[in-house]
N, C-alpha and C positions, 0 to 999 in steps of 0.2 A: 417341337413334339417329336421328330422325328432322327433327332439326335442320336447318338448313345452317349453315355455318360464318359467324361473325360473329350468327347473331341469339341474341337474347335474350330469356328468358319468365320469367316468375313460379313457381317452383319448390312452394312452402306460404306460407299466412296462415295464422298460430293467433293469434285475439286481433290485436293490433295490431303484432304482428311479422311482418315479411317475409323472405322467403328468395328472391334472384333467382340467375340462374345464366346465363352467354353461352357457346357455344362457339366457341373460339378456333381450335380444329386438328382433325382425324379422319385418322390415318393407321393404313395397316396395319404395326404394328409385332411385333418377340418378346416376349413377356412376361415369360416364364419358361425359365428354362434349371436344370441340371444340371450340377454343376462337382465335380470331384475337385479337393484342396487340398492342401497341405503347406507348413509355415513349415521354413526350412532355416536352420543356423548353416552357418558357415564360408567359405573365400574365394569370391570370385565362380568361378573355376574350377573347384571343388568343386561348385557348386549347376548349374553347365553340363554338370559329367560327370552329375549326379543324373538331370539332365534325358534325356540320352542316354539311359542304360539306361531310364527309363522308353519312351522313344519306341522302343527298341530291342526292347520285349517282355516287359522285367523286370517283375512284377504290384509294384502300388502297395504294396502291403502288406508285399513283400520288401524294397523300397526305405524304406517308414517304418521298420523295425526298425532303420537305420541308425543309430548314434549323431549322426549329424549333422543327422537329423531333429526338431524341436521340438514339432510339431503336424501331424496327417493327418486329412481326413475323406476320405470316397468318398459319392460321388451326393448332395453339398450343394444342395439345390432354393434358388433366388433370384429374386425377383420384380424384373425390370430395370424396374419402374415403382415400385417403393420408393424414396424420396428416400434413405433411407439405401443403398442401393447405386447411388448415382450413380456414384460413382469405379468401381466393377467394371463397370458397363455400357460405359464406355469403354474398357476393360482387354481384354475380351472380343469385342467388337462385329464384328469384322471375324476372329477366329478360326476356323482350320478346328477342326471335331468331330473330336476323338479325338487331337489333338496335344497333348502336354505343353511349356510355353515358359514363360518367367521374364520378368516385365514391368521387372525390377528391375537396376539397374546399377550399384548399390553394391559397393564393395571386400568388405564382409563381410555375410556372410547374404543371406537372400531369401527369394523366395516362389517357386512351383511350381504353375500351373494346368492342367487340363485341360478343355473341353466336353467333358461328356461326353453330352448330349443336349438340343437345342434345338428349343422346341416350334414349333408352325407358329403362323405370323403371325397375330396377332387386331387388331379395329376398337382402337383406342387414341385416347381424349376428353381433348383438352386445354381444361379447362374452369376459369372464372373464376365467382366467386360473392361474393355482397354481401349480408349481412341486415342491416337497420335495423329500427327501432319508430315508428311513426307517432305523433305527440303532437295533439292538438286544441289550435287555435291558442283564444288569450280570446275571440274574438270569434264562435268555434263553440260552446266553452262557456256562455257568455252568452245566445246564441240559444237553446240548450237549454234554459237555466234558465228563460228567459221562455217559452218555448212550453208549459213545464209549469206554470208556475205561470200560464197562461191559463185551461188547459185546467181544472186545478182551480177557477178563478174562476169558468169558465162551467159546469162541472159541480160542484153543492155537495152533490148526493145521491148516498148509494151506488147506486142504481139508474142515476141518469145515466151515473155514472162509470164502472160496467162497461157499457152500451149503446152508447157513442158513443167507446170508446176505439180500436178498431180502424178507425173510420173518419179517426179523427187521428190514426192511425199508431203508437197506441200497444198494449201487451199486457198485462193484467191476468192474475194468478195469484191461486187462492184460498191462504191460510194460517190456520190456527186457533193462537192465541197464548193464555197465559197469563198471572198474574201472575209465574211462576218462569220465563218465556221469554227466553233470553239474545237472539234476535233472530229476523228473522218472515223463515220458511222457511230459508233457506241464507246471506242476505246478512248478511256480517258489515257490522260498524260502524253494524247498523240498530236497538239498544237505543232510543234515543230516538223511535223512531216505535211499538216495545211502550210504552213510557212513553207517550205519547199516547194509544192505544188504550184504558188503562185508565183514562182521564180522559172518555174521547169518550161520546158518546151513539147509538145504533142511528142508522145512517142518513147518518152524519156524514164528511165528507171532509176529512183531515187537509191542515197544509201541505204543501210541497216539504221535503223532507230531503236532504241531502248536499250535497259540494260538490265539487272538482275532485281535492282531497286522497282522499276515498273513493273516487271512481271512478265516481260514478254520482250520480243523482236519485231521488227515491223520493216517492210519494203512496200515503197507505193510505185507503181506505172501509171503515168498517164496518159489515157488512153484517146483522152479529146478535149477540146476546149471550147465552150458555147459562149459566143457574145451577146450579148442583151439580155430579155428580159426573160425569157421562158426557154427551155429545153427542145431540142429541134427533133425533128422525127428521126433521122440517123443513130439518136444514141440510141442504144440496145435495149434498154429497157420500156423506152416510150415505143419504139418500134416493136416489142413485142406485144404489148399492150393491145396497140391498134392493128396488128395483124390479127389478135384473136379475136378482138371485135369485128373484123374485117370477115373472116371467116365463118363466123355465128352468122353475121348476115346472109352472106352466103347459102348457109345452111338452111335458118332459118325460111327466107326466099323459095327455095327448092321445098321444101317440106310443105308452105303453106300451097304452092301449086298441087302439089301432089295431093294433100287431103282436101283442099276447098272443094265445098259441095259435093263431095263424096258419100255424106251420111246424112242422114235429116233428123239424130237427136244423138245427147249425149254419151247412149249405151253404144250407138252405132260407132263413133268416132274413136271412143277408147277402145272397140275391137278394133277400129283400123290401124290405131296407132299401137296397138299391143300394149295397152295400159289398163289401168283402173282409173275406177272415178273416185275423186276423193271431194271432201266440202271443206270448206272455209268461212271464214266471216271477214268483212272486209269493211273497216271504219274508216271513213273519210279524214279521221284527228290524226290519224297515226302513220311513219312511213313506213311502216312494215304488213303485207300481207302474210298472214301465217300458213306457214306450207311453201310458198313461193319467196318471200326473200323479200330484201330491202329496197326502196325507191323502184318499183314497177308503176311508173307513173302512164305510161303506155297504156296497162293493162287496168289501172283502175281509172283511168280517163275513159275507155271503153264500157265496163263494168257502172258508172256515173250514169251513162247517156242508155245505158239499157232498160228496156221494160222486162216487169217480171214473166216469167216464161219465156223470154226471148233468147235465141241460141246466138252466142256470140263467138266468131272466130272460123276459122285460127287466126289465133294473133300473136304476134314474136313478142315473147318477152326476153327479160335479161340472159334467162339460161335455158329456155323452153320455148315450145311450140303451144299454145293453149288455147283449148274451146272452153267455153263458159256456158253456163246457163244461169241466170238470176232465179234463185228458189224462191226466196221471200226478200221486201224488202221493209225494214223496220223504220219507221220515223218519228219512234216513240224520242222525246225530250223534252227538254225546260222553255218554258217561252222565253225571248228575248230581254234579258236587262241588261240595259247601257252600262249601272255601273259594273257591275261583275264582269263584263266583256270587255269594257276600258281596263280595269285592274287584270285582266289577261294578256290585252293586246301591249301594253306597256312594260309586261314581264318576258314577253316572247318577242316583239318586234318595236318596242317603243323605247322611252327614257332608260330603263333599267338593263334593254337590248345595249343601247347605246354605247354604254360604259366601257362594253367589252370591245370596242371600233374606235375610241375616242382618239388614240391616238392617231390613225388612219384619217379620221374624217378631219383634223386639226391639219393634217400633213396637206390633204388636198393633192393637188396635181404639181405642188411646190417642188423644186429640186431639192434634195437630202445628200448631206454628205456622209458618209457610214465613218463612223469615229469610234466604232466597240471596239477591233482589238488593235495592237497594235505587235507586231511581230518582234520579238526580239532573239537574238540568233548568236 
């Protein structure tokens, strides 16, 4: 709407795919009309006679009952911008509203139209668009390949590989792989990099993997090797998660000590905490408390044991320190039905659920040899 005629713009870019558009023209036109329509058999004079009857005030339904009329329709909505109705646009462009006419001059049969409603003109834009995909030249691909190889050659330890990446224009991503990992992260065609990792030593940097067919060049640095069935605390991601939890626990303990017993009601605690009072509903058949989040087991346990009207808290939640008051307890429910609850149990915890873990149940505590992946180098 803001473009001037003749102006071209980039509409969208997704990956290497571009869509451009150019405004060729902009006019005020009638875009939508309603018409009445009849398809008539018979001679030219008979068609003209029916047109005369309609324009004299005889209803379309009455004329449509004539054996000469093969088809009729009232208030048919037509978009004059639809290419399928281009011939229709020419037929009704200059016709007066409310007047029946036939555009046909054939000796036998014909059509009868009436423009029953013509909408107000709107801005109509005539656009040209073009889509294309950019492909890098061989020179570009070779330069990218050479630059990454140079970076790998100059940063031969995992520490340097990460620390100098941003300065060189690269981004590093953490990933954890095992001998059964089909790829690194979500990168297709990266199985050869996993194979390299399995034979590498801690701190080593890989050669460059990938080519123009895979659409990427990839280098990997082996940051650490973990033996055993779990990821240790020294792992950066695990350490960050545990550190965040420890900090939150310290914060919560300090806040609870500061607030506990300092107010007599919810409003008082809200003022003390400089927040507002909110209301939510706790359903013990769900995993989420609306407004608080998922898996608030400590909070839900406190609520389950609270009496109506009792002030509960401050209590540590997953992401906040919370003070609560049970305002209403709804015990409404259906009587226990053994058959219904048996079916529900089987769906959630019983035989149907067991199917999803059947492989682990069959394996039990037996040693298993992993023969899933064989690396071809």
